[in-house]
TIMI-41213 format. One record per residue (C-alpha): residue number from 0; residue in one letter; y, z, x. Coordinates in steps of 0.5 Angstrom, whole numbers, plus 500, padded with zeros to 3 digits. Layout:
residues N
R   pos   code    py    pz    px
R   NUM      a     Y     Z     X
...
END
This chain:
residues 126
R   pos   code    py    pz    px
R     0      m   572   481   843
R     1      i   570   489   843
R     2      s   565   488   849
R     3      f   570   484   852
R     4      l   575   488   852
R     5      l   570   494   855
R     6      t   568   490   861
R     7      l   574   489   862
R     8      r   577   496   862
R     9      r   570   497   866
R    10      m   572   491   871
R    11      v   581   494   872
R    12      m   577   502   874
R    13      a   572   499   878
R    14      t   579   496   882
R    15      l   583   501   881
R    16      r   576   506   884
R    17      g   576   501   889
R    18      l   583   500   893
R    19      k   581   508   896
R    20      e   576   505   899
R    21      p   579   500   906
R    22      e   573   496   905
R    23      f   574   494   899
R    24      q   582   493   900
R    25      v   581   489   906
R    26      l   576   485   902
R    27      l   583   483   896
R    28      s   587   482   901
R    29      l   583   477   904
R    30      t   580   474   897
R    31      v   589   474   894
R    32      a   591   471   901
R    33      v   585   465   900
R    34      l   587   464   893
R    35      i   596   463   896
R    36      s   592   459   902
R    37      g   588   454   897
R    38      t   593   454   892
R    39      m   600   452   897
R    40      f   595   447   901
R    41      y   592   444   894
R    42      s   599   444   891
R    43      n   603   441   898
R    44      v   597   436   900
R    45      e   595   433   893
R    46      g   601   434   889
R    47      l   597   438   885
R    48      s   602   443   880
R    49      i   604   451   882
R    50      l   599   453   876
R    51      d   593   447   878
R    52      a   593   450   885
R    53      l   591   456   883
R    54      y   587   454   877
R    55      f   582   448   882
R    56      s   582   454   888
R    57      v   580   459   883
R    58      i   574   454   880
R    59      t   572   452   886
R    60      l   570   458   890
R    61      a   568   461   883
R    62      t   564   454   884
R    63      v   564   452   877
R    64      g   567   445   879
R    65      y   569   442   872
R    66      g   571   436   877
R    67      d   577   436   872
R    68      f   581   435   879
R    69      t   579   433   886
R    70      p   581   431   892
R    71      q   585   425   893
R    72      t   587   425   901
R    73      d   581   425   907
R    74      f   585   432   910
R    75      g   585   434   903
R    76      k   576   433   902
R    77      i   577   436   909
R    78      f   579   443   908
R    79      t   577   443   901
R    80      i   568   443   904
R    81      i   571   448   909
R    82      y   574   452   904
R    83      i   568   452   900
R    84      l   565   454   905
R    85      t   568   460   908
R    86      g   571   462   900
R    87      v   565   463   896
R    88      g   562   468   901
R    89      l   567   473   900
R    90      i   568   471   894
R    91      v   560   474   893
R    92      a   562   479   897
R    93      f   568   481   893
R    94      a   565   480   886
R    95      a   558   484   889
R    96      k   562   490   891
R    97      i   568   490   884
R    98      l   561   490   881
R    99      y   558   497   886
R   100      y   565   500   884
R   101      m   563   498   877
R   102      e   557   502   876
R   103      l   558   507   881
R   104      p   560   512   877
R   105      r   552   511   873
R   106      l   549   512   879
R   107      r   552   518   881
R   108      h   550   521   875
R   109      k   544   518   875
R   110      a   543   522   881
R   111      e   546   529   879
R   112      r   540   529   873
R   113      k   536   528   877
R   114      a   537   534   883
R   115      r   538   539   879
R   116      r   531   537   875
R   117      l   530   537   883
R   118      a   533   544   883
R   119      k   529   545   878
R   120      e   523   544   878
R   121      e   524   548   886
R   122      e   525   554   880
R   123      d   520   554   877
R   124      d   516   553   883
R   125      e   518   560   886
END
C-alpha cells in the first residue's frame, strides 16, 4: 500500500510539473476531450449510465477490455473501432509524458552529477 501511495504521489507531482508545459496541456486536454466524447456517446447511443460509459471509455482506451460491456448497436461498433484507433495513441502519448515528468527529477540530478564530475576532472587536468 505504501508503494502505491508513493507512486501516486510521484504521478501527481509529475502532472503538476507537466501542467507548466504547453505540449502536456494539449495532451491532457485532448485526453479529457476524448474520454468525455466517448462517455457521452456510449451513454446516449448505447444507453449506459454515465459512470458505466466513462468506465467503458477508459478500459477501452487503456486496452484492458474486460468484456463486461460491449457495443450493442452497429453504430456503436463502428464508433468504437474509430475511437480505439484514434484514442489509444493519444493515451500512450499522454502516459509517456507523465512517465517522462516522473523521471525528470532523477534525470536532472544525474546530469548535474555528471557535470560536476566533468568539471572536477577538468580542474584536476589543469
